[in-house]
C-alpha positions as CSV (number, residue, x, y, z in Angstrom):
1,M,0.0,0.0,0.0
2,Q,1.6,3.2,-1.2
3,R,0.5,6.3,0.7
4,V,1.4,10.0,0.5
5,I,0.6,13.2,2.5
6,Y,1.0,16.5,0.6
7,S,0.6,20.2,1.2
8,L,0.8,23.3,-0.8
9,Y,2.2,26.8,-0.2
10,I,2.0,29.5,-2.9
11,D,2.6,33.2,-1.8
12,I,-0.5,34.7,-3.4
13,P,-0.5,38.6,-3.6
14,V,-3.2,40.2,-1.5
15,E,-5.0,41.6,-4.5
16,E,-5.4,38.1,-6.0
17,H,-7.4,36.7,-3.2
18,Y,-10.9,38.1,-3.9
19,G,-10.7,39.3,-7.5
20,D,-13.7,41.4,-8.5
21,S,-15.9,40.4,-5.5
22,K,-18.6,43.0,-4.8
23,I,-18.9,41.8,-1.2
24,K,-17.5,44.2,1.4
25,F,-16.2,41.4,3.6
26,D,-13.7,40.4,0.9
27,S,-11.1,43.0,1.6
28,P,-7.3,43.2,1.0
29,E,-6.8,43.7,4.8
30,K,-8.5,40.3,5.4
31,A,-6.2,38.6,2.9
32,S,-3.1,40.2,4.3
33,V,-3.6,38.4,7.6
34,T,-3.1,35.1,5.8
35,V,-0.2,36.2,3.7
36,N,1.8,37.5,6.6
37,A,1.0,34.6,8.9
38,F,2.2,32.0,6.4
39,K,5.5,33.8,5.9
40,K,6.1,34.1,9.7
41,H,5.3,30.5,10.5
42,Y,6.5,28.8,7.3
43,D,9.1,26.5,8.9
44,K,7.0,25.1,11.6
45,L,4.0,24.5,9.3
46,V,6.3,22.4,7.0
47,N,8.1,20.5,9.8
48,T,4.9,19.4,11.6
49,K,3.7,17.8,8.4
50,I,7.0,16.1,7.8
51,T,6.8,14.6,11.3
52,Y,3.2,13.5,10.9
53,A,4.0,11.7,7.6
54,E,6.7,9.8,9.5
55,Y,4.1,8.7,12.1
56,C,1.9,7.6,9.2
57,E,4.7,5.7,7.5
58,S,3.9,7.6,4.3
59,D,5.7,9.8,1.8
60,F,5.5,13.6,2.2
61,I,5.6,16.1,-0.6
62,M,5.6,19.8,-0.1
63,Y,4.5,21.7,-3.3
64,E,5.5,25.3,-3.8
65,Y,6.1,28.0,-6.4
66,D,8.3,26.0,-8.7
67,E,8.5,25.3,-12.4
68,Q,5.7,22.7,-12.2
69,Y,3.4,25.3,-10.7
70,K,4.4,28.0,-13.1
71,T,3.6,25.8,-16.0
72,F,0.2,24.9,-14.5
73,E,-0.6,28.5,-13.8
74,Q,0.4,29.7,-17.2
75,N,-1.7,27.1,-19.0
76,F,-4.7,27.6,-16.6
77,K,-4.7,31.4,-16.9
78,K,-4.4,31.1,-20.7
79,D,-7.6,28.9,-20.7
80,F,-9.3,30.8,-17.9
81,P,-8.1,34.4,-17.6
82,E,-11.1,35.2,-15.4
83,F,-9.6,33.2,-12.5
84,T,-7.8,35.0,-9.6
85,G,-4.4,33.7,-8.4
86,Y,-6.2,32.3,-5.3
87,E,-8.5,30.3,-7.4
88,V,-5.7,29.0,-9.6
89,V,-3.9,27.7,-6.5
90,N,-7.0,26.0,-5.2
91,F,-7.6,24.2,-8.5
92,Y,-3.9,23.3,-8.5
93,K,-4.3,21.4,-5.2
94,I,-7.0,19.3,-6.8
95,H,-4.9,18.8,-9.9
96,L,-2.2,17.4,-7.6
97,L,-4.7,15.1,-6.0
98,D,-5.4,13.7,-9.5
99,E,-1.7,13.4,-10.3
100,L,-0.8,11.6,-7.1
101,S,-3.6,9.1,-7.5
102,K,-1.7,7.8,-10.5
103,K,1.2,6.7,-8.3
104,Y,-0.3,6.2,-4.8
105,D,-3.1,4.0,-3.4
106,E,-4.1,6.5,-0.7
107,V,-3.6,10.2,-0.5
108,L,-4.0,12.7,2.3
109,Y,-4.1,16.4,1.5
110,L,-3.5,19.0,4.3
111,D,-4.0,22.8,3.7
112,F,-0.9,24.7,4.7
113,D,-2.7,26.0,7.8
114,A,-3.8,22.5,8.9
115,V,-1.6,21.2,11.7
116,P,-1.6,17.5,12.9
117,L,-1.6,17.3,16.7
118,T,-1.5,13.5,16.9
119,S,0.8,10.6,16.2
120,E,-2.2,8.4,15.2
121,S,-2.2,7.6,11.5
122,F,-5.0,9.1,9.5
123,F,-4.9,6.0,7.2
124,D,-5.4,3.7,10.1
125,A,-8.2,5.7,11.6
126,W,-10.2,6.0,8.3
127,D,-11.1,3.2,6.0
128,L,-10.9,5.0,2.6
129,S,-12.6,2.1,0.8
130,N,-15.8,3.6,2.3
131,G,-15.4,6.9,0.4
132,I,-13.6,10.2,0.2
133,C,-13.0,11.9,3.6
134,V,-13.9,15.6,3.8
135,Y,-15.6,17.9,6.2
136,N,-18.9,19.6,5.5
137,N,-19.8,23.2,6.5
138,N,-23.5,22.6,6.1
139,D,-24.3,24.1,9.6
140,H,-22.9,27.4,8.5
141,V,-25.2,27.8,5.5
142,R,-27.9,30.5,5.7
143,K,-30.6,29.4,3.2
144,D,-32.1,32.9,3.1
145,Y,-32.4,34.5,-0.3
146,N,-31.9,37.9,1.4
147,T,-28.5,37.1,2.9
148,V,-25.3,38.8,1.8
149,Q,-22.0,37.0,2.6
150,G,-18.5,36.7,1.2
151,I,-17.8,34.8,-2.0
152,R,-15.9,32.1,0.0
153,S,-18.6,31.6,2.6
154,P,-20.5,28.3,3.0
155,T,-23.7,30.1,2.0
156,A,-22.2,31.3,-1.3
157,K,-20.9,27.8,-2.1
158,Y,-24.3,26.2,-1.3
159,F,-26.3,28.5,-3.5
160,N,-23.7,28.3,-6.3
161,C,-23.8,24.5,-6.3
162,H,-27.6,24.6,-5.9
163,A,-27.8,26.6,-9.2
164,M,-25.3,24.3,-11.0
165,L,-27.2,21.1,-10.1
166,L,-30.5,22.6,-11.2
167,D,-29.0,23.8,-14.4
168,Y,-27.6,20.2,-14.9
169,G,-31.1,18.8,-14.3
170,L,-30.4,17.2,-10.9
171,N,-31.8,17.6,-7.5
172,P,-30.2,20.8,-6.1
173,S,-29.8,19.5,-2.6
174,N,-26.0,19.7,-1.9
175,D,-23.4,19.6,0.8
176,V,-20.9,22.4,1.3
177,I,-17.6,20.5,1.2
178,N,-14.4,21.9,2.8
179,T,-11.3,20.7,1.0
180,G,-8.8,21.9,3.6
181,I,-8.3,18.2,4.5
182,I,-9.0,15.5,1.9
183,G,-8.4,11.8,2.4
184,A,-9.0,9.5,-0.6
185,R,-8.0,6.3,-2.3
186,K,-7.1,6.4,-6.0
187,E,-10.3,4.7,-7.2
188,D,-12.5,7.4,-5.8
189,I,-10.3,10.3,-7.0
190,Q,-10.4,8.9,-10.5
191,K,-14.1,8.3,-10.3
192,L,-14.7,11.9,-9.1
193,D,-13.2,12.9,-12.5
194,Y,-12.8,16.5,-11.2
195,F,-11.5,18.0,-14.4
196,G,-13.7,16.0,-16.8
197,K,-15.6,18.4,-19.1
198,F,-14.1,21.2,-17.1
199,R,-14.6,23.9,-19.7
200,D,-18.3,23.0,-19.8
201,V,-18.5,23.3,-16.0
202,I,-16.8,26.7,-16.0
203,D,-19.0,28.0,-18.9
204,M,-22.0,27.0,-16.9
205,M,-20.7,28.8,-13.8
206,T,-20.1,31.9,-15.9
207,S,-23.5,31.8,-17.4
208,L,-25.0,31.5,-13.9
209,R,-22.9,34.5,-12.7
210,E,-24.3,36.6,-15.6
211,E,-27.9,35.6,-15.1
212,R,-30.0,38.4,-13.7
213,G,-33.7,38.4,-13.0
214,G,-33.9,34.6,-12.8
215,L,-34.5,32.2,-10.0
216,Y,-31.8,33.8,-7.7
217,P,-31.8,37.5,-6.6
218,D,-28.8,39.7,-7.5
219,N,-27.4,39.5,-3.9
220,I,-27.1,35.7,-4.3
221,V,-25.7,35.8,-7.8
222,D,-23.1,38.4,-6.6
223,M,-21.7,35.7,-4.3
224,F,-21.0,33.2,-7.1
225,R,-17.3,32.6,-8.1
226,Y,-15.2,29.8,-9.6
227,D,-14.7,28.0,-6.4
228,N,-12.9,24.6,-6.2
229,E,-15.1,23.4,-3.3
230,T,-18.3,24.2,-5.2
231,I,-17.2,22.1,-8.1
232,F,-16.0,19.3,-5.8
233,S,-19.5,19.2,-4.3
234,F,-21.1,19.3,-7.7
235,K,-18.9,16.5,-9.0
236,T,-19.7,14.2,-6.0
237,K,-23.4,14.5,-6.9
238,V,-23.0,14.1,-10.7
239,N,-20.6,11.1,-10.4
240,Q,-22.3,9.6,-7.3
241,I,-19.2,9.5,-5.1
242,N,-19.3,8.0,-1.6
243,I,-18.4,10.5,1.1
244,Q,-17.3,10.1,4.7
245,W,-17.6,13.2,6.8
246,L,-14.7,14.0,9.0
247,D,-15.5,14.8,12.6
248,N,-14.3,17.7,14.7
249,K,-11.4,15.6,16.0
250,W,-9.9,15.1,12.6
251,H,-10.8,18.5,11.2
252,Y,-11.1,21.1,14.0
253,F,-11.8,24.6,12.8
254,L,-9.9,27.1,14.8
255,D,-11.7,30.4,14.2
256,T,-12.4,32.9,17.0
257,Q,-12.8,30.6,19.9
258,K,-9.2,30.7,21.1
259,F,-9.4,27.1,22.3
260,I,-8.3,23.7,20.9
261,P,-9.9,20.7,22.6
262,E,-7.6,18.0,24.0
263,E,-9.0,15.3,21.6
264,T,-8.2,17.3,18.5
265,K,-6.2,15.3,15.9
266,I,-5.8,17.9,13.2
267,V,-6.4,21.6,13.7
268,H,-7.3,23.8,10.7
269,A,-6.2,27.3,11.8
270,I,-8.4,29.4,9.6
271,S,-7.9,32.2,12.2
272,K,-4.2,32.0,11.5
273,D,-3.6,32.1,15.2
274,F,-0.5,29.9,15.0
275,D,0.9,31.0,18.3
276,L,-2.1,29.3,20.0
277,V,-1.6,26.2,17.8
278,W,2.1,25.9,18.8
279,R,1.3,26.1,22.5
280,R,-1.1,23.2,22.0
281,Y,1.3,21.3,19.8
282,E,4.2,21.6,22.3
283,S,2.1,20.8,25.4
C-alpha cells in the first residue's frame, strides 16, 4: 500500500485573493492576515507535516512555487483568464490530488494551515474504501435569499452548487464541502473525474454568474465565483461519489474561539492564530 501526504504553499499577492468580488467582507486587509501569517510560521508549518508523515509511514511532498506550478498557472490562466491567483492555486491542489492518484493508493491532503496534533495515523483511523473523507460546512449555511455573505462563505458555495445542479437537471440539494483536508483512495479520486468536461462546468458557472432576474436574486448571484469546493460538491453528486464526513477531532476549525480541545487530531487554523496552535502542539 503506497501512501502520501502532501501540502501546498504559494505566496499569493493580496489583490489576487478576492478578484472582482462586490462583497464588502472580501477585503485586502483580510487577505493580508493570511499572507503575513504563512510567511512568519512557514518553517513550523512544514516541519509538523513532515513529522506527521513519518508517524503515518507515508511519503510527504511539499509543493511550492516551482516550475511545475508556473507551467500549470500559465496554462490555466491562458484557458481561464477570469480566475484569480487564489482560485488557480486551489484548483492546483485538486490537480495534484489527481496526479498523485496515478502513483499512490491512498492520498491525504492538508492545507498549509492544517496542523496535525497527533501521532495516530489518519490512514489507520479512516477506511478509505468507504469513500472520500472531507468535512462539511452545512451548519454554517444560511438558506435565506436575502442574505449577503462573502464569496468564499459556505452560503455562497451552497447557492452556487444549488444553481449548478438545477442547471444540470439534478436535485439541487447539496453539501458544502471543505477541501482543507482530503483523504481519498485512488479509485474514488479517479471516479470523481474532477477535471472531466471542465470547460463545460466553467462555462455553466459563468452563465449563472451573468444571469439576472432569474431564480436567484442579485445579492445571491453576486456571491458566485469559480470555487474549487463548489465544483467538488457538484462532482460528488454528478458522479455519485461515496463520502465520509470528517468529525471535529480530525478537522477542527480554529476560528475565533481561542481554544483547541484536547481530543483534536488535526487543527485547521483558519484564524491564522498559529501561536495558539504551537502552544497546544508543544504541550
